[in-house]
C-alpha positions in Angstrom: 0.0 0.0 0.0 1.3 3.5 -0.9 2.3 5.7 2.1 -0.5 8.1 3.1 0.2 11.8 3.5 -0.6 13.1 6.9 0.4 15.9 9.1 2.6 14.7 11.8 1.3 15.7 15.3 3.6 18.1 17.0 3.8 15.9 20.1 5.2 12.9 18.1 8.6 14.7 18.0 8.1 15.9 21.6 7.2 12.6 23.1 8.9 11.4 26.2 12.0 9.3 25.5 11.5 7.4 28.7 10.0 3.9 28.0 6.3 4.0 28.8 6.6 1.1 31.3 9.3 2.9 33.2 7.5 6.2 33.3 5.7 5.2 36.4 5.5 6.3 40.1 5.9 2.6 41.0 9.5 2.7 39.9 11.5 1.7 43.0 14.6 3.5 44.3 17.7 1.6 43.2 19.7 -0.4 45.7 23.2 0.7 46.7 26.1 0.1 44.4 28.7 -2.5 45.4 31.7 -1.1 47.1 34.6 -3.0 48.5 35.1 -6.8 48.8 32.3 -9.4 48.7 31.9 -13.1 48.5 29.1 -15.3 47.4 28.2 -18.8 46.2 26.5 -17.6 43.0 27.2 -14.3 41.3 24.6 -13.3 38.7 25.7 -10.6 36.2 22.7 -8.8 34.8 19.4 -7.7 36.4 17.1 -8.3 33.5 14.6 -11.2 33.3 17.2 -13.9 33.0 19.1 -12.7 36.0 16.1 -12.1 38.1 14.6 -15.5 37.3 18.0 -17.2 38.0 18.3 -15.5 41.3 14.8 -16.6 42.5 15.2 -20.2 41.2 18.6 -20.5 42.8 17.2 -19.5 46.2 14.2 -21.7 45.8 16.4 -24.7 44.9 18.7 -24.1 47.8 17.6 -21.4 50.3 21.0 -21.7 52.1 22.9 -20.7 48.9 24.3 -17.2 48.9 23.2 -15.3 45.8 24.4 -11.9 44.7 23.1 -10.1 41.6 24.8 -7.1 40.0 23.1 -4.8 37.6 25.1 -2.2 35.6 22.2 0.3 35.7 18.9 -0.3 37.4 16.5 -3.3 37.5 14.3 -3.2 34.4 16.8 -1.1 32.5 17.5 -2.3 28.9 15.3 -4.7 27.0 13.5 -5.8 30.2 11.7 -2.5 30.7 11.3 -1.4 27.1 9.8 -4.4 25.3 6.2 -4.8 24.2 5.1 -7.0 27.1 4.3 -10.1 25.0 4.7 -13.1 27.3 5.0 -15.8 24.7 5.6 -19.4 25.9 7.8 -20.3 22.9 11.3 -21.3 23.7 12.4 -21.0 20.1 11.0 -17.7 19.0 7.9 -19.2 17.5 6.8 -22.5 16.1 8.1 -22.0 12.6 11.6 -21.3 13.9 11.5 -24.2 16.3 10.4 -26.5 13.4 13.3 -25.3 11.3 16.0 -25.9 13.9 14.7 -28.6 16.2 12.1 -30.7 14.3 12.7 -33.8 16.2 12.0 -32.3 19.6 9.2 -29.8 18.7 6.6 -31.6 20.8 9.0 -31.8 23.8 9.8 -28.1 23.4 6.1 -27.3 23.3 5.4 -29.4 26.4 8.3 -27.7 28.3 7.2 -24.3 27.1 3.7 -24.7 28.4 5.0 -26.1 31.7 7.4 -23.1 32.0 4.5 -20.6 31.4 2.2 -22.2 34.0 5.1 -22.4 36.5 5.7 -18.7 35.8 2.1 -17.8 36.5 2.2 -19.9 39.7 5.3 -17.9 40.8 3.5 -14.7 40.3 0.6 -16.0 42.4 2.9 -17.3 45.1 4.7 -14.0 45.6 1.8 -11.7 45.0 3.4 -10.1 41.9 0.9 -7.9 40.0 2.1 -7.4 36.4 -1.2 -6.4 34.8 -1.5 -9.8 33.2 -4.0 -10.2 30.3 -4.3 -13.7 29.0 -5.8 -12.7 25.6 -3.6 -14.6 23.2 -1.9 -13.2 20.1 -3.1 -12.8 16.5 -0.6 -12.9 13.6 -1.9 -11.0 10.6 -1.1 -11.2 6.8 -0.9 -7.8 5.0 0.0 -9.2 1.6 -1.5 -12.1 -0.4 1.8 -14.0 -0.5 1.9 -14.1 3.3 -1.4 -16.0 3.6 0.0 -19.4 2.7 2.9 -19.3 5.2 0.5 -18.1 7.9 -1.9 -20.9 7.1 0.9 -23.4 7.5 1.7 -22.0 10.9 -1.9 -22.4 11.8 -2.0 -26.0 10.7 1.3 -26.8 12.6 -0.1 -25.2 15.8 -3.3 -27.3 15.6 -1.2 -30.5 15.2 0.4 -29.7 18.5 -3.0 -29.1 20.2 -2.7 -25.3 20.3 -6.0 -23.5 20.0 -5.4 -21.6 16.8 -8.3 -19.9 15.1 -8.2 -18.8 11.4 -9.9 -15.6 10.4 -10.6 -13.9 7.1 -13.2 -11.5 5.7 -15.9 -10.4 8.0 -14.7 -12.5 10.9 -11.3 -10.7 10.7 -12.9 -7.3 10.4 -15.1 -8.0 13.4 -11.9 -8.4 15.5 -9.6 -5.7 14.0 -10.9 -2.9 11.8 -8.0 -2.0 9.5 -7.9 -1.8 5.7 -4.5 -3.6 5.4 -5.1 -7.0 6.9 -6.2 -10.0 4.7 -6.1 -12.9 7.1 -5.0 -13.8 10.6 -4.6 -16.6 13.0 -5.4 -16.2 16.7 -3.7 -18.4 19.3 -6.1 -17.9 22.2 -4.4 -20.0 24.9 -0.8 -19.0 24.6 0.5 -15.5 24.7 -0.3 -13.2 27.6 0.2 -9.5 27.8 2.0 -8.0 30.8 3.6 -4.8 32.1 7.2 -5.9 31.8 8.5 -3.3 34.2 6.0 -4.2 36.9 6.9 -7.9 36.4 10.7 -7.1 36.8 10.1 -5.0 39.9 7.9 -7.7 41.4 10.6 -10.3 40.8 13.2 -7.9 42.3 11.1 -7.6 45.5 10.5 -11.3 45.7 14.2 -12.0 45.2 15.1 -9.6 48.0 12.6 -11.3 50.3 14.3 -14.6 49.5 17.6 -13.2 50.6 19.2 -12.4 47.3 21.6 -9.4 47.6 21.1 -7.0 44.8 23.5 -4.1 43.9 22.5 -1.7 41.1 24.7 0.7 39.3 27.5 -1.9 39.6 28.8 -2.8 36.2 31.1 -5.8 36.1 34.1 -5.0 34.0 36.0 -8.4 34.1 35.8 -11.9 35.4 38.6 -14.5 35.8 39.4 -17.7 37.5 40.5 -17.6 41.1 41.5 -20.9 42.7 38.5 -23.2 42.6 36.1 -20.3 41.9 35.9 -17.0 40.1 36.6 -13.4 40.8 34.7 -10.5 39.3 35.7 -6.8 39.3 33.4 -3.8 39.3 34.3 -0.2 39.1 34.3 0.0 42.9 34.4 -3.5 44.2 35.5 -7.1 43.8 33.6 -10.3 44.3 34.7 -13.8 44.9 32.2 -16.4 43.8 32.1 -20.2 43.4 30.0 -19.9 40.2 29.0 -17.1 37.9 25.8 -16.8 35.7 26.0 -14.3 32.9 22.6 -12.8 31.9 23.9 -9.8 29.9 21.5 -9.9 26.9 22.9 -7.9 24.0 25.6 -6.1 26.0 29.2 -7.3 26.2 29.2 -10.7 27.7 32.5 -11.0 29.6 33.4 -14.2 27.8 34.3 -14.4 24.2 31.8 -17.1 23.4 28.9 -14.8 24.0 30.2 -11.9 21.9 30.7 -14.3 19.0 27.3 -15.9 19.2 25.1 -12.8 19.4 24.9 -9.4 18.0 23.2 -6.3 19.5 20.2 -5.0 17.4 18.3 -1.8 18.0 14.5 -2.0 18.2 12.2 1.0 18.3 8.8 1.7 19.8 6.0 4.3 19.7 3.1 4.6 22.2 0.1 6.7 21.6 -1.9 8.9 24.0 -4.9 7.0 25.5 -7.6 6.3 23.0 -11.0 7.9 23.4 -14.1 5.7 23.4 -14.9 6.7 19.9 -11.3 5.8 18.8 -11.6 2.4 20.5 -14.9 1.7 18.7 -13.4 2.8 15.4 -10.7 0.1 15.5 -12.6 -2.8 17.1 -10.0 -4.9 19.0 -12.5 -5.7 21.7 -10.7 -8.9 22.8 -7.4 -7.0 23.3 -5.2 -9.6 21.7 -1.6 -9.0 21.1 -1.0 -8.4 17.4 1.9 -8.9 15.0 2.5 -8.9 11.3 3.3 -12.1 9.4 6.1 -10.4 7.3 9.8 -10.7 7.7 10.0 -7.1 8.9 7.1 -7.1 11.3 5.4 -4.8 13.7 4.2 -5.9 17.1 1.4 -3.9 18.7 -1.0 -4.1 21.6 -3.2 -2.1 23.9 -1.8 -1.0 27.3 -4.0 -1.2 30.4 -5.0 2.5 29.9 -5.9 2.0 26.2 -2.9 3.4 24.5 -1.5 1.5 21.5 2.1 0.4 21.7 3.5 0.0 18.2 7.0 -1.3 17.7 9.4 -3.4 15.7 9.9 -3.5 11.9 13.2 -1.6 11.6 15.9 -3.7 13.2 19.2 -1.7 13.1 22.7 -3.0 13.6 25.7 -0.7 14.0 29.1 -1.6 12.7 31.4 -3.3 15.3 28.4 -4.3 17.4 28.2 -0.7 18.4 26.1 0.3 21.5 25.8 4.0 22.3 23.1 6.0 24.2 22.6 8.2 21.2 21.5 5.2 19.2 18.4 4.9 21.4 16.7 7.8 19.4 16.5 7.4 15.7 14.2 9.9 14.0 14.2 8.1 10.6 12.9 5.0 12.3 10.3 6.8 14.3 9.1 8.5 11.0 8.8 5.0 9.4 6.9 3.6 12.4 4.5 6.5 12.4 3.8 6.2 8.6 3.1 2.5 9.0 0.9 3.1 12.0 -1.4 5.5 10.1 -1.5 3.1 7.1 -2.7 0.4 9.5 -5.2 2.6 11.4 -6.0 5.6 9.2 -9.1 6.3 11.3 -6.9 7.3 14.2 -5.1 10.1 12.2 -3.9 12.5 13.8 -3.6 10.8 17.2 -0.6 12.0 19.2 2.3 9.9 20.5 3.2 10.2 24.2 6.3 8.0 24.3 9.1 6.9 21.9 12.2 4.9 22.6 14.7 2.5 21.3 17.4 0.2 22.6 19.4 -3.0 22.3 18.1 -6.5 22.1 20.2 -9.5 21.2 19.9 -12.0 18.4 21.6 -15.2 17.5 22.0 -16.9 14.1 19.3 -19.3 15.0 17.0 -16.5 16.2 16.5 -17.9 19.7 18.4 -18.4 22.9 21.8 -20.0 23.0 23.5 -21.5 26.1 26.9 -22.5 27.2 29.7 -22.6 29.8 33.1 -21.1 30.2 36.1 -21.3 32.6 35.8 -25.1 33.0 32.1 -25.0 33.9 32.4 -22.3 36.6 30.5 -19.8 34.3 27.3 -20.4 32.5 25.3 -18.1 30.2 21.9 -17.9 28.5 21.5 -15.2 25.9 20.1 -14.5 22.4 16.4 -14.4 23.0 15.8 -12.0 20.0 13.1 -9.9 21.6 11.0 -12.8 22.8 12.4 -13.4 26.2 9.7 -12.7 28.8 8.8 -16.3 29.1 11.8 -18.1 27.6 14.2 -16.2 30.0 12.7 -18.2 33.0 13.5 -21.4 31.2 16.9 -20.1 30.1 17.7 -19.2 33.7 16.9 -22.8 34.8 19.1 -24.2 32.0 22.0 -22.0 33.1 21.6 -23.1 36.7 21.5 -26.8 35.6 24.7 -26.3 33.7 26.5 -24.7 36.7 25.3 -27.4 39.0 26.3 -30.1 36.6 23.0 -31.8 36.9 21.7 -33.7 33.8 18.0 -32.7 33.3 15.4 -32.9 30.6 16.3 -29.4 29.8 20.1 -30.0 29.4 19.5 -33.0 27.1 17.7 -30.9 24.5 19.4 -30.1 21.2 18.3 -26.5 22.0 20.8 -26.6 24.8 23.4 -29.0 23.6 23.8 -27.6 20.1 25.4 -24.1 20.0 24.3 -21.4 17.6 26.6 -20.7 14.7 28.9 -17.8 15.5 28.6 -14.5 13.6 31.6 -13.7 11.5 34.0 -11.0 12.5 33.8 -7.5 11.0 33.5 -6.3 8.3 31.8 -9.6 7.3 29.4 -9.3 10.2 28.1 -5.9 9.2 27.9 -6.8 5.6 26.0 -10.0 6.3 23.5 -8.3 8.5 22.9 -5.5 6.0 22.6 -8.0 3.1 20.0 -9.9 5.1 18.0 -6.9 6.1 17.8 -5.7 2.5 16.9 -9.2 1.2 14.1 -9.5 3.8 12.7 -6.2 2.6 12.7 -7.4 -1.0 11.1 -10.7 0.0 8.3 -8.8 1.9 7.5 -6.8 -1.3 7.7 -9.6 -3.8 6.8 -12.7 -1.9 10.0 -14.4 -3.2 12.9 -15.4 -1.1 15.9 -14.4 -3.2 19.2 -16.3 -3.5 20.7 -14.9 -0.2 17.7 -15.9 1.9 17.5 -19.3 0.3 21.1 -19.8 1.2 20.5 -18.8 4.8 17.5 -21.1 4.9 19.6 -24.0 3.6 22.2 -23.3 6.3 19.5 -22.8 8.9 20.8 -19.3 9.7 18.8 -16.2 10.3 18.5 -12.6 11.6 15.5 -11.1 13.3 14.4 -8.7 16.0 
């Protein structure tokens, strides 16, 4: 569809750059930074979802174990507090990606994913964590005729696994979502939940503290190394001796070379509207409040917030040469312009609604577009990274895997090919940047034409990918 011409509301350029979820009076005061010497049984580096889930599960497995968590900024900083809040059970970034990489254990992965999600909800109940959970499912939508077949195949695959997937076209689709651009959709009713990711992280933080986890924010770890039978970690103002270390660093430098070779940092961007009026809500339908996403390679994800704003993100995944991460990359006017144009193409009846928040930041992706696991320093260090923007649920599972690896305990989790088989490393620069840019451009062409060109077909054959 050709881009519409509309007058950009003045507030879209003046929107708050604080992520909507963090722009809250419930945001807790940070804990004190680590200063001086410390010792612990388990050191967790990173206070995002993987680190928080690891801290809680470590204490639940062994309440006597000393656990210390260090966060370089504040809890819910980074991808944890600026994602869309889609709590997807998938451990493999969706069924299609799981079928591509792990066809022989797809049913096992689905079983473990469902179990992980139910245990996650049980944890929220047990500790009284209110994360504004809405179990409304997710609808994936086709914008172009050539996307319908692939979406239908995903629908059929979901049904073979016993997933409640409903197919919608024509009037049935328009009854759910009133937009001129969507041709078909499939709605998984019993899988994805929507949450406030910051409230979830802050709730896990409080529960971890109650369990006896020591948390120090504004304490970036700058190096780790072996020390006798354990490890030693250095921060800007302190030093920690630990028997074991769990790295939960997402797209940021991972402190061991294996992590930096297996993931790249990608910038993802989001807009949030002002609250919709009753008339605006009626104009777009969406009465069941599902999470929504496009079926294209370059996709949007969008949802309603608890106060009826529309969160609209994704589409333009940006990689900077040398795996660059800088604060100034968080704001990218060209991407915000693109997101805004696509928003008003999708919901022209809302033009000229204003945008209250806009932000961007780093997520991590691996060549298999889902989490990758491993150990370093003779098993004293374990990591779980590479969630590719779909880590709210999978991070709990990944934390359990990392703890299993540190404890040397064979489990159903550690026997999975998902865990035993490492993702293919990204090449060094300049091949890394060239490969990512070539893939991004090829994906854009495939979205327009419906044909996967030679480069994407090669990546398909090698089971390699790039996503956000």
